[in-house]
PyMOL Python script that loads the backbone (N, CA, C, O; Angstrom):
from pymol import cmd

cmd.read_pdbstr("""\
ATOM      1  N   MET A   1       0.030  13.220  22.478  1.00  0.00           N
ATOM      2  CA  MET A   1       0.580  13.608  21.212  1.00  0.00           C
ATOM      3  C   MET A   1       1.220  12.391  20.544  1.00  0.00           C
ATOM      4  O   MET A   1       1.834  11.558  21.210  1.00  0.00           O
ATOM      5  N   PHE A   2       1.071  12.301  19.249  1.00  0.00           N
ATOM      6  CA  PHE A   2       1.623  11.182  18.487  1.00  0.00           C
ATOM      7  C   PHE A   2       3.103  11.404  18.223  1.00  0.00           C
ATOM      8  O   PHE A   2       3.493  12.440  17.683  1.00  0.00           O
ATOM      9  N   ARG A   3       3.917  10.447  18.597  1.00  0.00           N
ATOM     10  CA  ARG A   3       5.352  10.515  18.344  1.00  0.00           C
ATOM     11  C   ARG A   3       5.773   9.234  17.632  1.00  0.00           C
ATOM     12  O   ARG A   3       5.751   8.161  18.235  1.00  0.00           O
ATOM     13  N   PRO A   4       6.153   9.328  16.369  1.00  0.00           N
ATOM     14  CA  PRO A   4       6.587   8.121  15.661  1.00  0.00           C
ATOM     15  C   PRO A   4       7.900   7.590  16.208  1.00  0.00           C
ATOM     16  O   PRO A   4       8.742   8.348  16.689  1.00  0.00           O
ATOM     17  N   SER A   5       8.060   6.291  16.129  1.00  0.00           N
ATOM     18  CA  SER A   5       9.277   5.652  16.603  1.00  0.00           C
ATOM     19  C   SER A   5      10.412   5.920  15.621  1.00  0.00           C
ATOM     20  O   SER A   5      10.224   5.838  14.407  1.00  0.00           O
ATOM     21  N   ARG A   6      11.567   6.235  16.143  1.00  0.00           N
ATOM     22  CA  ARG A   6      12.729   6.476  15.288  1.00  0.00           C
ATOM     23  C   ARG A   6      13.690   5.302  15.321  1.00  0.00           C
ATOM     24  O   ARG A   6      14.816   5.415  14.836  1.00  0.00           O
ATOM     25  N   SER A   7      13.269   4.184  15.880  1.00  0.00           N
ATOM     26  CA  SER A   7      14.145   3.019  15.926  1.00  0.00           C
ATOM     27  C   SER A   7      14.282   2.407  14.529  1.00  0.00           C
ATOM     28  O   SER A   7      13.353   2.459  13.723  1.00  0.00           O
ATOM     29  N   VAL A   8      15.423   1.841  14.265  1.00  0.00           N
ATOM     30  CA  VAL A   8      15.690   1.226  12.967  1.00  0.00           C
ATOM     31  C   VAL A   8      15.009  -0.128  12.925  1.00  0.00           C
ATOM     32  O   VAL A   8      15.203  -0.961  13.811  1.00  0.00           O
ATOM     33  N   ARG A   9      14.207  -0.345  11.886  1.00  0.00           N
ATOM     34  CA  ARG A   9      13.460  -1.601  11.776  1.00  0.00           C
ATOM     35  C   ARG A   9      14.131  -2.611  10.859  1.00  0.00           C
ATOM     36  O   ARG A   9      13.779  -3.790  10.881  1.00  0.00           O
ATOM     37  N   GLY A  10      15.072  -2.179  10.070  1.00  0.00           N
ATOM     38  CA  GLY A  10      15.729  -3.083   9.140  1.00  0.00           C
ATOM     39  C   GLY A  10      15.046  -3.051   7.787  1.00  0.00           C
ATOM     40  O   GLY A  10      14.084  -2.309   7.585  1.00  0.00           O
ATOM     41  N   PRO A  11      15.542  -3.858   6.860  1.00  0.00           N
ATOM     42  CA  PRO A  11      14.971  -3.852   5.509  1.00  0.00           C
ATOM     43  C   PRO A  11      13.553  -4.428   5.492  1.00  0.00           C
ATOM     44  O   PRO A  11      13.215  -5.310   6.281  1.00  0.00           O
ATOM     45  N   ASP A  12      12.747  -3.916   4.590  1.00  0.00           N
ATOM     46  CA  ASP A  12      11.366  -4.373   4.446  1.00  0.00           C
ATOM     47  C   ASP A  12      11.266  -5.251   3.207  1.00  0.00           C
ATOM     48  O   ASP A  12      11.335  -4.739   2.090  1.00  0.00           O
ATOM     49  N   PRO A  13      11.102  -6.571   3.377  1.00  0.00           N
ATOM     50  CA  PRO A  13      11.029  -7.446   2.208  1.00  0.00           C
ATOM     51  C   PRO A  13       9.755  -7.241   1.389  1.00  0.00           C
ATOM     52  O   PRO A  13       9.697  -7.672   0.237  1.00  0.00           O
ATOM     53  N   TRP A  14       8.747  -6.603   1.948  1.00  0.00           N
ATOM     54  CA  TRP A  14       7.471  -6.399   1.260  1.00  0.00           C
ATOM     55  C   TRP A  14       7.411  -5.084   0.497  1.00  0.00           C
ATOM     56  O   TRP A  14       6.425  -4.813  -0.187  1.00  0.00           O
ATOM     57  N   LEU A  15       8.456  -4.259   0.605  1.00  0.00           N
ATOM     58  CA  LEU A  15       8.426  -2.936  -0.007  1.00  0.00           C
ATOM     59  C   LEU A  15       8.216  -2.956  -1.522  1.00  0.00           C
ATOM     60  O   LEU A  15       7.449  -2.130  -2.017  1.00  0.00           O
ATOM     61  N   PRO A  16       8.847  -3.845  -2.282  1.00  0.00           N
ATOM     62  CA  PRO A  16       8.584  -3.852  -3.734  1.00  0.00           C
ATOM     63  C   PRO A  16       7.123  -4.157  -4.078  1.00  0.00           C
ATOM     64  O   PRO A  16       6.578  -3.592  -5.025  1.00  0.00           O
ATOM     65  N   TYR A  17       6.493  -5.044  -3.314  1.00  0.00           N
ATOM     66  CA  TYR A  17       5.091  -5.379  -3.570  1.00  0.00           C
ATOM     67  C   TYR A  17       4.181  -4.212  -3.225  1.00  0.00           C
ATOM     68  O   TYR A  17       3.241  -3.911  -3.960  1.00  0.00           O
ATOM     69  N   ARG A  18       4.462  -3.556  -2.104  1.00  0.00           N
ATOM     70  CA  ARG A  18       3.651  -2.399  -1.720  1.00  0.00           C
ATOM     71  C   ARG A  18       3.804  -1.260  -2.711  1.00  0.00           C
ATOM     72  O   ARG A  18       2.833  -0.575  -3.034  1.00  0.00           O
ATOM     73  N   THR A  19       5.021  -1.056  -3.193  1.00  0.00           N
ATOM     74  CA  THR A  19       5.258   0.002  -4.170  1.00  0.00           C
ATOM     75  C   THR A  19       4.533  -0.298  -5.478  1.00  0.00           C
ATOM     76  O   THR A  19       3.920   0.589  -6.072  1.00  0.00           O
ATOM     77  N   ALA A  20       4.606  -1.548  -5.923  1.00  0.00           N
ATOM     78  CA  ALA A  20       3.927  -1.931  -7.166  1.00  0.00           C
ATOM     79  C   ALA A  20       2.415  -1.776  -7.038  1.00  0.00           C
ATOM     80  O   ALA A  20       1.759  -1.312  -7.970  1.00  0.00           O
ATOM     81  N   LEU A  21       1.864  -2.156  -5.903  1.00  0.00           N
ATOM     82  CA  LEU A  21       0.425  -1.990  -5.688  1.00  0.00           C
ATOM     83  C   LEU A  21       0.045  -0.514  -5.668  1.00  0.00           C
ATOM     84  O   LEU A  21      -1.000  -0.137  -6.199  1.00  0.00           O
ATOM     85  N   PHE A  22       0.881   0.323  -5.063  1.00  0.00           N
ATOM     86  CA  PHE A  22       0.592   1.756  -5.036  1.00  0.00           C
ATOM     87  C   PHE A  22       0.611   2.345  -6.446  1.00  0.00           C
ATOM     88  O   PHE A  22      -0.288   3.098  -6.819  1.00  0.00           O
ATOM     89  N   VAL A  23       1.629   2.002  -7.222  1.00  0.00           N
ATOM     90  CA  VAL A  23       1.743   2.554  -8.572  1.00  0.00           C
ATOM     91  C   VAL A  23       0.568   2.089  -9.432  1.00  0.00           C
ATOM     92  O   VAL A  23      -0.037   2.888 -10.146  1.00  0.00           O
ATOM     93  N   ALA A  24       0.250   0.803  -9.364  1.00  0.00           N
ATOM     94  CA  ALA A  24      -0.859   0.277 -10.163  1.00  0.00           C
ATOM     95  C   ALA A  24      -2.192   0.882  -9.714  1.00  0.00           C
ATOM     96  O   ALA A  24      -3.023   1.236 -10.551  1.00  0.00           O
ATOM     97  N   GLY A  25      -2.400   1.000  -8.410  1.00  0.00           N
ATOM     98  CA  GLY A  25      -3.642   1.579  -7.901  1.00  0.00           C
ATOM     99  C   GLY A  25      -3.788   3.039  -8.258  1.00  0.00           C
ATOM    100  O   GLY A  25      -4.875   3.492  -8.619  1.00  0.00           O
ATOM    101  N   ALA A  26      -2.688   3.783  -8.157  1.00  0.00           N
ATOM    102  CA  ALA A  26      -2.737   5.203  -8.513  1.00  0.00           C
ATOM    103  C   ALA A  26      -2.993   5.381 -10.001  1.00  0.00           C
ATOM    104  O   ALA A  26      -3.759   6.260 -10.400  1.00  0.00           O
ATOM    105  N   ALA A  27      -2.355   4.551 -10.829  1.00  0.00           N
ATOM    106  CA  ALA A  27      -2.556   4.656 -12.276  1.00  0.00           C
ATOM    107  C   ALA A  27      -3.993   4.312 -12.658  1.00  0.00           C
ATOM    108  O   ALA A  27      -4.610   5.002 -13.470  1.00  0.00           O
ATOM    109  N   CYS A  28      -4.514   3.253 -12.073  1.00  0.00           N
ATOM    110  CA  CYS A  28      -5.912   2.880 -12.366  1.00  0.00           C
ATOM    111  C   CYS A  28      -6.877   3.954 -11.886  1.00  0.00           C
ATOM    112  O   CYS A  28      -7.816   4.317 -12.595  1.00  0.00           O
ATOM    113  N   GLY A  29      -6.642   4.458 -10.687  1.00  0.00           N
ATOM    114  CA  GLY A  29      -7.534   5.493 -10.160  1.00  0.00           C
ATOM    115  C   GLY A  29      -7.512   6.767 -10.979  1.00  0.00           C
ATOM    116  O   GLY A  29      -8.560   7.329 -11.298  1.00  0.00           O
ATOM    117  N   LEU A  30      -6.317   7.221 -11.318  1.00  0.00           N
ATOM    118  CA  LEU A  30      -6.219   8.442 -12.111  1.00  0.00           C
ATOM    119  C   LEU A  30      -6.745   8.237 -13.530  1.00  0.00           C
ATOM    120  O   LEU A  30      -7.410   9.112 -14.086  1.00  0.00           O
ATOM    121  N   GLY A  31      -6.443   7.075 -14.111  1.00  0.00           N
ATOM    122  CA  GLY A  31      -6.973   6.788 -15.447  1.00  0.00           C
ATOM    123  C   GLY A  31      -8.486   6.715 -15.452  1.00  0.00           C
ATOM    124  O   GLY A  31      -9.137   7.211 -16.371  1.00  0.00           O
ATOM    125  N   GLY A  32      -9.041   6.095 -14.426  1.00  0.00           N
ATOM    126  CA  GLY A  32     -10.490   6.011 -14.322  1.00  0.00           C
ATOM    127  C   GLY A  32     -11.144   7.363 -14.137  1.00  0.00           C
ATOM    128  O   GLY A  32     -12.219   7.620 -14.679  1.00  0.00           O
ATOM    129  N   MET A  33     -10.497   8.231 -13.370  1.00  0.00           N
ATOM    130  CA  MET A  33     -11.051   9.577 -13.198  1.00  0.00           C
ATOM    131  C   MET A  33     -10.920  10.394 -14.477  1.00  0.00           C
ATOM    132  O   MET A  33     -11.826  11.148 -14.830  1.00  0.00           O
ATOM    133  N   ALA A  34      -9.787  10.246 -15.177  1.00  0.00           N
ATOM    134  CA  ALA A  34      -9.562  11.033 -16.384  1.00  0.00           C
ATOM    135  C   ALA A  34     -10.545  10.656 -17.492  1.00  0.00           C
ATOM    136  O   ALA A  34     -11.036  11.522 -18.216  1.00  0.00           O
ATOM    137  N   PHE A  35     -10.826   9.358 -17.620  1.00  0.00           N
ATOM    138  CA  PHE A  35     -11.709   8.896 -18.691  1.00  0.00           C
ATOM    139  C   PHE A  35     -13.131   8.612 -18.222  1.00  0.00           C
ATOM    140  O   PHE A  35     -13.958   8.119 -18.989  1.00  0.00           O
ATOM    141  N   ASP A  36     -13.410   8.924 -16.959  1.00  0.00           N
ATOM    142  CA  ASP A  36     -14.738   8.748 -16.379  1.00  0.00           C
ATOM    143  C   ASP A  36     -15.221   7.298 -16.499  1.00  0.00           C
ATOM    144  O   ASP A  36     -16.321   7.026 -16.978  1.00  0.00           O
ATOM    145  N   ILE A  37     -14.357   6.376 -16.046  1.00  0.00           N
ATOM    146  CA  ILE A  37     -14.674   4.946 -16.040  1.00  0.00           C
ATOM    147  C   ILE A  37     -14.755   4.512 -14.576  1.00  0.00           C
ATOM    148  O   ILE A  37     -13.736   4.369 -13.901  1.00  0.00           O
ATOM    149  N   GLY A  38     -15.963   4.309 -14.106  1.00  0.00           N
ATOM    150  CA  GLY A  38     -16.185   4.022 -12.693  1.00  0.00           C
ATOM    151  C   GLY A  38     -15.543   2.738 -12.208  1.00  0.00           C
ATOM    152  O   GLY A  38     -15.007   2.695 -11.101  1.00  0.00           O
ATOM    153  N   TRP A  39     -15.589   1.695 -13.016  1.00  0.00           N
ATOM    154  CA  TRP A  39     -15.030   0.426 -12.561  1.00  0.00           C
ATOM    155  C   TRP A  39     -13.509   0.487 -12.452  1.00  0.00           C
ATOM    156  O   TRP A  39     -12.922  -0.227 -11.639  1.00  0.00           O
ATOM    157  N   LEU A  40     -12.870   1.321 -13.250  1.00  0.00           N
ATOM    158  CA  LEU A  40     -11.419   1.460 -13.174  1.00  0.00           C
ATOM    159  C   LEU A  40     -11.015   2.204 -11.897  1.00  0.00           C
ATOM    160  O   LEU A  40      -9.988   1.898 -11.292  1.00  0.00           O
ATOM    161  N   VAL A  41     -11.822   3.171 -11.500  1.00  0.00           N
ATOM    162  CA  VAL A  41     -11.581   3.852 -10.227  1.00  0.00           C
ATOM    163  C   VAL A  41     -11.726   2.860  -9.076  1.00  0.00           C
ATOM    164  O   VAL A  41     -10.940   2.886  -8.129  1.00  0.00           O
ATOM    165  N   THR A  42     -12.720   1.991  -9.156  1.00  0.00           N
ATOM    166  CA  THR A  42     -12.932   0.981  -8.124  1.00  0.00           C
ATOM    167  C   THR A  42     -11.747   0.025  -8.049  1.00  0.00           C
ATOM    168  O   THR A  42     -11.308  -0.337  -6.957  1.00  0.00           O
ATOM    169  N   VAL A  43     -11.232  -0.380  -9.195  1.00  0.00           N
ATOM    170  CA  VAL A  43     -10.052  -1.249  -9.217  1.00  0.00           C
ATOM    171  C   VAL A  43      -8.871  -0.541  -8.557  1.00  0.00           C
ATOM    172  O   VAL A  43      -8.121  -1.161  -7.804  1.00  0.00           O
ATOM    173  N   GLY A  44      -8.702   0.741  -8.832  1.00  0.00           N
ATOM    174  CA  GLY A  44      -7.628   1.507  -8.210  1.00  0.00           C
ATOM    175  C   GLY A  44      -7.765   1.571  -6.699  1.00  0.00           C
ATOM    176  O   GLY A  44      -6.779   1.434  -5.975  1.00  0.00           O
ATOM    177  N   ILE A  45      -8.978   1.779  -6.225  1.00  0.00           N
ATOM    178  CA  ILE A  45      -9.212   1.824  -4.777  1.00  0.00           C
ATOM    179  C   ILE A  45      -8.920   0.479  -4.139  1.00  0.00           C
ATOM    180  O   ILE A  45      -8.334   0.418  -3.058  1.00  0.00           O
ATOM    181  N   VAL A  46      -9.324  -0.604  -4.801  1.00  0.00           N
ATOM    182  CA  VAL A  46      -9.066  -1.949  -4.278  1.00  0.00           C
ATOM    183  C   VAL A  46      -7.566  -2.216  -4.223  1.00  0.00           C
ATOM    184  O   VAL A  46      -7.077  -2.769  -3.237  1.00  0.00           O
ATOM    185  N   LEU A  47      -6.828  -1.833  -5.265  1.00  0.00           N
ATOM    186  CA  LEU A  47      -5.381  -2.048  -5.269  1.00  0.00           C
ATOM    187  C   LEU A  47      -4.693  -1.244  -4.171  1.00  0.00           C
ATOM    188  O   LEU A  47      -3.781  -1.749  -3.517  1.00  0.00           O
ATOM    189  N   LEU A  48      -5.116  -0.007  -3.963  1.00  0.00           N
ATOM    190  CA  LEU A  48      -4.545   0.791  -2.881  1.00  0.00           C
ATOM    191  C   LEU A  48      -4.873   0.171  -1.516  1.00  0.00           C
ATOM    192  O   LEU A  48      -4.028   0.166  -0.621  1.00  0.00           O
ATOM    193  N   GLY A  49      -6.073  -0.342  -1.358  1.00  0.00           N
ATOM    194  CA  GLY A  49      -6.440  -1.029  -0.118  1.00  0.00           C
ATOM    195  C   GLY A  49      -5.610  -2.277   0.108  1.00  0.00           C
ATOM    196  O   GLY A  49      -5.223  -2.580   1.236  1.00  0.00           O
ATOM    197  N   MET A  50      -5.338  -3.000  -0.967  1.00  0.00           N
ATOM    198  CA  MET A  50      -4.490  -4.189  -0.841  1.00  0.00           C
ATOM    199  C   MET A  50      -3.084  -3.805  -0.392  1.00  0.00           C
ATOM    200  O   MET A  50      -2.459  -4.530   0.382  1.00  0.00           O
ATOM    201  N   GLY A  51      -2.588  -2.674  -0.872  1.00  0.00           N
ATOM    202  CA  GLY A  51      -1.280  -2.202  -0.426  1.00  0.00           C
ATOM    203  C   GLY A  51      -1.257  -1.889   1.057  1.00  0.00           C
ATOM    204  O   GLY A  51      -0.271  -2.171   1.739  1.00  0.00           O
ATOM    205  N   VAL A  52      -2.324  -1.314   1.555  1.00  0.00           N
ATOM    206  CA  VAL A  52      -2.421  -1.031   2.990  1.00  0.00           C
ATOM    207  C   VAL A  52      -2.450  -2.331   3.787  1.00  0.00           C
ATOM    208  O   VAL A  52      -1.792  -2.443   4.821  1.00  0.00           O
ATOM    209  N   VAL A  53      -3.210  -3.310   3.308  1.00  0.00           N
ATOM    210  CA  VAL A  53      -3.296  -4.600   4.003  1.00  0.00           C
ATOM    211  C   VAL A  53      -1.938  -5.293   4.019  1.00  0.00           C
ATOM    212  O   VAL A  53      -1.540  -5.854   5.040  1.00  0.00           O
ATOM    213  N   VAL A  54      -1.221  -5.259   2.885  1.00  0.00           N
ATOM    214  CA  VAL A  54       0.112  -5.868   2.841  1.00  0.00           C
ATOM    215  C   VAL A  54       1.041  -5.168   3.828  1.00  0.00           C
ATOM    216  O   VAL A  54       1.847  -5.828   4.484  1.00  0.00           O
ATOM    217  N   GLY A  55       0.944  -3.863   3.944  1.00  0.00           N
ATOM    218  CA  GLY A  55       1.752  -3.132   4.913  1.00  0.00           C
ATOM    219  C   GLY A  55       1.432  -3.516   6.347  1.00  0.00           C
ATOM    220  O   GLY A  55       2.335  -3.646   7.173  1.00  0.00           O
ATOM    221  N   LEU A  56       0.161  -3.696   6.646  1.00  0.00           N
ATOM    222  CA  LEU A  56      -0.228  -4.102   7.996  1.00  0.00           C
ATOM    223  C   LEU A  56       0.244  -5.511   8.316  1.00  0.00           C
ATOM    224  O   LEU A  56       0.686  -5.788   9.431  1.00  0.00           O
ATOM    225  N   ILE A  57       0.149  -6.403   7.330  1.00  0.00           N
ATOM    226  CA  ILE A  57       0.615  -7.773   7.530  1.00  0.00           C
ATOM    227  C   ILE A  57       2.125  -7.784   7.757  1.00  0.00           C
ATOM    228  O   ILE A  57       2.613  -8.487   8.642  1.00  0.00           O
ATOM    229  N   ALA A  58       2.858  -7.017   6.974  1.00  0.00           N
ATOM    230  CA  ALA A  58       4.313  -6.965   7.126  1.00  0.00           C
ATOM    231  C   ALA A  58       4.700  -6.411   8.490  1.00  0.00           C
ATOM    232  O   ALA A  58       5.631  -6.907   9.124  1.00  0.00           O
ATOM    233  N   ARG A  59       3.992  -5.389   8.938  1.00  0.00           N
ATOM    234  CA  ARG A  59       4.306  -4.815  10.248  1.00  0.00           C
ATOM    235  C   ARG A  59       4.014  -5.802  11.371  1.00  0.00           C
ATOM    236  O   ARG A  59       4.784  -5.909  12.325  1.00  0.00           O
ATOM    237  N   ARG A  60       2.906  -6.520  11.257  1.00  0.00           N
ATOM    238  CA  ARG A  60       2.553  -7.484  12.296  1.00  0.00           C
ATOM    239  C   ARG A  60       3.552  -8.627  12.358  1.00  0.00           C
ATOM    240  O   ARG A  60       3.903  -9.095  13.442  1.00  0.00           O
ATOM    241  N   ARG A  61       4.016  -9.083  11.177  1.00  0.00           N
ATOM    242  CA  ARG A  61       5.023 -10.143  11.158  1.00  0.00           C
ATOM    243  C   ARG A  61       6.349  -9.655  11.717  1.00  0.00           C
ATOM    244  O   ARG A  61       7.049 -10.417  12.384  1.00  0.00           O
ATOM    245  N   ALA A  62       6.707  -8.408  11.463  1.00  0.00           N
ATOM    246  CA  ALA A  62       7.954  -7.860  11.984  1.00  0.00           C
ATOM    247  C   ALA A  62       7.899  -7.727  13.506  1.00  0.00           C
ATOM    248  O   ALA A  62       8.920  -7.880  14.177  1.00  0.00           O
ATOM    249  N   GLU A  63       6.727  -7.445  14.049  1.00  0.00           N
ATOM    250  CA  GLU A  63       6.600  -7.328  15.499  1.00  0.00           C
ATOM    251  C   GLU A  63       6.714  -8.676  16.182  1.00  0.00           C
ATOM    252  O   GLU A  63       7.166  -8.746  17.325  1.00  0.00           O
ATOM    253  N   ARG A  64       6.315  -9.754  15.508  1.00  0.00           N
ATOM    254  CA  ARG A  64       6.376 -11.091  16.094  1.00  0.00           C
ATOM    255  C   ARG A  64       7.783 -11.670  16.102  1.00  0.00           C
ATOM    256  O   ARG A  64       8.115 -12.483  16.965  1.00  0.00           O
ATOM    257  N   GLU A  65       8.619 -11.253  15.137  1.00  0.00           N
ATOM    258  CA  GLU A  65       9.975 -11.794  15.057  1.00  0.00           C
ATOM    259  C   GLU A  65      10.832 -11.246  16.191  1.00  0.00           C
ATOM    260  O   GLU A  65      10.697 -10.084  16.574  1.00  0.00           O
ATOM    261  N   PRO A  66      11.711 -12.084  16.725  1.00  0.00           N
ATOM    262  CA  PRO A  66      12.557 -11.614  17.845  1.00  0.00           C
ATOM    263  C   PRO A  66      13.632 -10.669  17.426  1.00  0.00           C
ATOM    264  O   PRO A  66      14.406 -10.204  18.262  1.00  0.00           O
TER     265      PRO A  66
END
""", "prot")
cmd.dss("prot")
cmd.show_as("cartoon", "prot")
cmd.util.cbc("prot")
cmd.orient("prot")
């Protein structure tokens, strides 16, 4: 069974960037779906993917720090 860790990790310096990428990706994706613009949906998906990658990089760097 999956049990998330409840340990305190401290502040996340990457959180503003991840939040901005999420907002921009969601806006592009929803705008592209609303106006039926395929390339805008693709841009939204790419931005959301970049947010996931930034989150993974931040987590990996946090694990390496003592």
